C-alpha positions as CSV (number, residue, x, y, z in Angstrom):
1,M,27.1,-13.9,4.9
2,I,25.9,-10.3,4.8
3,L,22.2,-10.1,3.8
4,E,22.5,-6.7,2.1
5,G,19.3,-5.1,0.8
6,K,20.5,-2.4,-1.5
7,T,20.6,-4.6,-4.6
8,L,17.0,-5.8,-4.0
9,A,15.8,-2.3,-3.4
10,C,17.3,-1.1,-6.7
11,Q,15.6,-4.0,-8.5
12,I,12.2,-3.2,-7.0
13,R,12.5,0.5,-7.7
14,Q,13.9,0.1,-11.2
15,N,10.7,0.3,-13.2
16,L,8.6,2.4,-10.7
17,P,9.0,5.7,-12.6
18,Q,7.7,4.1,-15.8
19,R,4.8,2.6,-13.9
20,A,4.1,6.0,-12.3
21,E,4.1,7.6,-15.7
22,A,1.8,5.0,-17.2
23,A,-0.6,5.5,-14.3
24,R,-0.5,9.3,-14.8
25,Q,-1.5,8.9,-18.4
26,K,-4.5,6.7,-17.5
27,L,-5.5,8.8,-14.5
28,G,-5.0,12.2,-16.3
29,R,-2.9,13.3,-13.3
30,P,0.0,12.1,-11.2
31,I,-0.5,9.6,-8.4
32,M,-1.2,11.6,-5.2
33,L,0.2,10.8,-1.8
34,H,-0.9,12.4,1.5
35,A,1.6,11.9,4.3
36,Y,1.2,12.7,8.0
37,A,3.9,13.0,10.6
38,C,4.5,14.6,14.0
39,A,6.9,17.5,13.4
40,D,7.8,17.4,17.2
41,D,9.5,14.1,16.6
42,Y,12.5,15.3,14.6
43,A,13.8,11.9,13.5
44,A,10.4,10.6,12.4
45,Y,9.6,13.8,10.5
46,V,13.0,13.9,8.7
47,Y,12.6,10.2,7.7
48,L,9.0,10.8,6.4
49,N,10.3,13.7,4.3
50,K,12.9,11.4,2.8
51,E,10.2,8.9,1.9
52,V,8.1,11.7,0.4
53,Q,11.1,13.0,-1.6
54,A,11.8,9.4,-2.9
55,A,8.1,9.2,-3.9
56,R,8.4,12.6,-5.8
57,N,11.6,11.4,-7.5
58,T,9.5,8.4,-8.7
59,G,6.9,10.6,-10.3
60,V,4.4,10.8,-7.4
61,Q,2.8,14.1,-6.3
62,A,2.9,14.3,-2.5
63,Q,1.7,16.6,0.2
64,V,2.9,16.5,3.8
65,F,0.6,17.3,6.7
66,P,2.6,18.2,9.8
67,L,1.1,17.1,13.1
68,S,2.2,18.2,16.6
69,K,1.4,17.4,20.3
70,A,-1.0,20.3,20.1
71,T,-3.0,18.7,17.3
72,S,-6.3,17.4,18.7
73,A,-7.4,13.8,17.9
74,A,-10.6,15.2,16.3
75,N,-8.6,17.5,14.0
76,F,-6.3,14.7,13.0
77,L,-9.2,12.3,12.2
78,D,-11.0,15.0,10.3
79,M,-7.9,15.7,8.1
80,L,-7.3,12.0,7.6
81,Q,-10.9,11.4,6.7
82,K,-10.8,14.2,4.1
83,S,-7.7,12.6,2.5
84,C,-9.4,9.2,2.4
85,Q,-12.6,10.6,0.9
86,N,-10.8,12.7,-1.7
87,P,-10.9,10.9,-5.1
88,Q,-7.8,12.7,-6.2
89,V,-5.8,11.1,-3.4
90,D,-4.5,7.6,-4.1
91,A,-2.2,6.9,-1.1
92,V,-2.1,7.8,2.5
93,L,0.9,7.3,4.8
94,I,1.1,8.0,8.5
95,A,4.6,8.1,10.1
96,R,5.1,6.6,13.5
97,P,5.5,7.2,16.4
98,L,2.6,9.5,16.9
99,P,1.8,11.5,20.1
100,E,0.0,9.2,22.5
101,H,-3.4,10.9,22.1
102,L,-3.2,10.6,18.3
103,A,-2.0,7.0,18.4
104,A,-5.0,6.2,20.5
105,S,-7.4,8.1,18.3
106,G,-8.6,5.1,16.4
107,Y,-7.2,6.4,13.1
108,E,-6.9,2.8,11.9
109,R,-10.7,2.7,11.5
110,V,-10.7,5.9,9.3
111,L,-8.0,4.7,6.9
112,D,-9.3,3.6,3.5
113,P,-7.7,0.2,3.1
114,Q,-7.1,0.8,-0.7
115,K,-5.1,4.0,0.2
116,D,-3.4,2.6,3.3
117,V,-0.1,1.9,1.7
118,D,1.6,0.7,4.9
119,G,-1.1,-1.8,5.8
120,M,-2.1,-0.2,9.1
121,S,-5.9,-0.1,8.8
122,Y,-8.0,-2.5,10.7
123,V,-9.3,-3.9,7.4
124,N,-5.9,-4.6,6.0
125,M,-4.5,-5.9,9.2
126,G,-7.6,-8.1,9.7
127,N,-7.4,-9.5,6.2
128,L,-3.7,-10.3,6.7
129,F,-4.3,-12.3,9.9
130,L,-7.0,-14.3,8.1
131,C,-4.4,-15.6,5.7
132,K,-3.2,-19.1,6.2
133,T,-0.9,-19.6,3.2
134,W,1.4,-17.4,1.2
135,Q,-1.0,-17.7,-1.7
136,D,-3.6,-16.1,0.5
137,V,-1.2,-13.2,1.2
138,E,-0.5,-12.7,-2.5
139,R,-4.2,-12.5,-3.2
140,L,-4.9,-9.8,-0.6
141,P,-6.8,-6.8,-2.1
142,G,-5.1,-4.2,0.2
143,F,-1.6,-3.8,1.5
144,V,0.7,-5.5,4.0
145,P,2.9,-3.6,6.4
146,C,6.0,-2.6,4.4
147,T,8.7,-3.5,6.9
148,A,7.3,-7.0,7.5
149,M,7.0,-7.6,3.7
150,A,10.5,-6.2,3.2
151,V,11.9,-8.9,5.5
152,M,10.1,-11.6,3.5
153,R,11.4,-10.3,0.2
154,L,14.9,-9.9,1.6
155,L,14.9,-13.6,2.6
156,Q,13.6,-14.6,-0.8
157,H,16.3,-12.5,-2.5
158,H,19.0,-14.3,-0.6
159,R,17.3,-17.7,-1.2
160,I,16.5,-18.4,2.4
161,D,13.3,-20.4,2.5
162,P,11.5,-20.2,5.9
163,Q,9.6,-23.4,5.4
164,G,10.2,-25.9,8.2
165,L,12.6,-23.5,10.0
166,E,12.4,-22.8,13.8
167,A,12.0,-19.0,13.8
168,A,11.8,-16.3,16.4
169,V,10.7,-12.7,16.1
170,I,11.9,-10.4,18.8
171,G,9.4,-7.6,19.0
172,R,5.6,-7.6,19.1
173,S,4.6,-4.3,17.6
174,P,1.3,-4.4,15.6
175,T,3.0,-3.1,12.4
176,V,6.3,-5.1,12.4
177,G,6.7,-7.9,14.9
178,R,3.3,-9.5,14.9
179,P,2.6,-9.2,11.1
180,L,6.1,-10.5,10.4
181,A,5.5,-13.5,12.6
182,H,2.3,-14.2,10.8
183,L,3.9,-13.9,7.4
184,L,6.6,-16.4,8.4
185,T,3.8,-18.7,9.5
186,C,2.2,-18.4,6.1
187,K,5.6,-19.5,4.7
188,N,5.4,-22.6,6.9
189,A,7.9,-21.6,9.5
190,T,7.3,-22.5,13.2
191,V,7.4,-19.1,14.8
192,K,8.0,-17.9,18.4
193,I,7.3,-14.3,19.4
194,C,9.8,-12.9,22.0
195,H,10.3,-9.4,23.3
196,T,12.2,-7.4,25.8
197,K,10.1,-8.8,28.7
198,T,10.8,-12.4,27.8
199,L,12.3,-13.8,31.0
200,N,15.2,-15.8,29.4
201,L,15.7,-14.5,25.9
202,K,19.0,-16.5,25.5
203,Q,17.3,-19.8,26.3
204,A,14.3,-18.9,24.1
205,L,16.6,-18.4,21.1
206,Q,19.1,-21.3,21.5
207,A,17.3,-23.6,19.0
208,E,16.1,-21.0,16.5
209,Q,17.4,-21.2,12.9
210,L,16.0,-17.8,11.9
211,I,15.8,-14.8,14.2
212,C,14.2,-11.5,13.2
213,C,15.1,-8.7,15.7
214,A,12.9,-5.6,16.0
215,A,13.1,-4.7,19.6
216,G,14.8,-1.3,19.2
217,Q,17.5,-2.1,21.8
218,A,21.0,-1.7,20.6
219,G,23.3,-4.7,21.3
220,L,20.4,-6.9,22.5
221,L,21.2,-9.9,20.3
222,T,24.7,-11.3,21.2
223,A,26.6,-14.1,19.6
224,D,26.2,-16.4,22.6
225,M,22.4,-16.2,22.2
226,V,22.2,-17.9,18.8
227,Q,23.4,-21.2,17.3
228,P,26.2,-21.2,14.7
229,G,24.9,-20.6,11.2
230,A,21.7,-19.0,12.2
231,V,20.0,-16.4,10.0
232,V,19.6,-13.1,11.7
233,V,17.5,-10.3,10.1
234,D,18.1,-7.1,12.0
235,I,15.1,-4.8,11.5
236,A,15.7,-2.2,14.3
237,T,17.3,1.2,13.7
238,N,19.0,2.7,16.8
239,V,21.1,5.9,17.0
240,T,24.6,5.4,18.4
241,P,26.2,7.8,20.9
242,A,28.3,9.0,17.9
243,G,25.2,9.8,15.9
244,G,25.4,6.8,13.6
245,L,22.9,4.0,13.2
246,C,23.0,0.4,14.4
247,G,20.5,-2.4,14.8
248,D,19.7,-4.7,17.7
249,A,22.3,-7.4,16.8
250,Q,26.0,-7.4,17.4
251,T,26.7,-8.0,13.8
252,A,30.5,-8.5,13.8
253,A,30.4,-11.2,16.5
254,L,27.5,-13.0,14.8
255,L,29.4,-13.1,11.5
256,E,32.4,-14.6,13.2
257,K,30.0,-17.3,14.5
258,G,29.1,-18.2,10.9
259,C,25.7,-16.5,11.0
260,S,24.0,-14.7,8.1
261,V,23.1,-11.2,9.2
262,S,21.4,-8.2,7.6
263,P,23.3,-5.0,8.2
264,V,22.0,-1.7,9.7
265,P,22.0,0.4,7.7
266,G,21.8,-1.2,4.3
267,G,19.7,-4.3,5.0
268,V,15.9,-4.2,5.6
269,G,15.8,-0.4,5.5
270,P,16.2,0.2,1.8
271,V,13.9,-2.7,0.9
272,T,11.2,-1.2,3.2
273,L,11.4,2.1,1.3
274,A,11.2,0.3,-2.0
275,C,8.2,-1.7,-0.9
276,L,6.5,1.5,0.2
277,L,7.2,3.2,-3.1
278,E,5.9,0.1,-4.9
279,N,2.7,0.2,-2.8
280,I,2.2,3.9,-3.6
281,I,2.4,3.2,-7.3
282,L,0.1,0.2,-7.0
283,S,-2.5,2.4,-5.2
284,G,-2.6,4.6,-8.3
285,E,-2.5,1.7,-10.8
286,R,-5.6,0.1,-9.1
287,K,-7.6,3.2,-9.9
288,A,-6.2,3.8,-13.4
């Protein structure tokens, strides 16, 4: 079975323009997004601008602040702090990857958790990891990383309940792999975290019923590594030699083995964007 995400994304986005307009009327202005991205990273900068355009199409006012390898950490933190302290700014988004010196600048401390729509701040991340149950997650006052939440919503959309499942997350990034593993635990799955340095990845995955792959390595997950009928959520986006996109999983071979697989593109990606747009609208609604 193909675990497509476009239908769910359309459902999430359907009423966002109406919600944005209702918030605009209460606030007396449009919801305002400030977005930061490194212009030296062409792919990341292009994707951020697509996110920003999607927000604008939803009724959000947005401003992009281009960063570069020449941007000092002090300058970056100063700009970010001004965005967070500006009462006219409702949402702040930082595209990754950042140049190494900006990534290590401690910007997560500066982010206002109520404006941090991708759940990257220390406060939002800390609150998430204090959750034990899904009810705790639903009561969070801030935001959860969008990609991790998109996976959970995609599973729910396709009526796949993680409770009781043996699950593996391939990838340990602080904004995807680790928060996703925790969210699955809050849904009562038994979760194993693997990565590209796992010594015997095939052996580690043999008994897993649910595998979420976010390593960023094309072709990493092959059919002989998983049991028949396993659910595979492919989160990674890799560029093929021909200039197309693919995930980490060998989708065709996994489908032949009876697995349920999310496609790349068209799976987690559109749901992630929809979750981000929803969070931006919510950031304005909470102030309205």
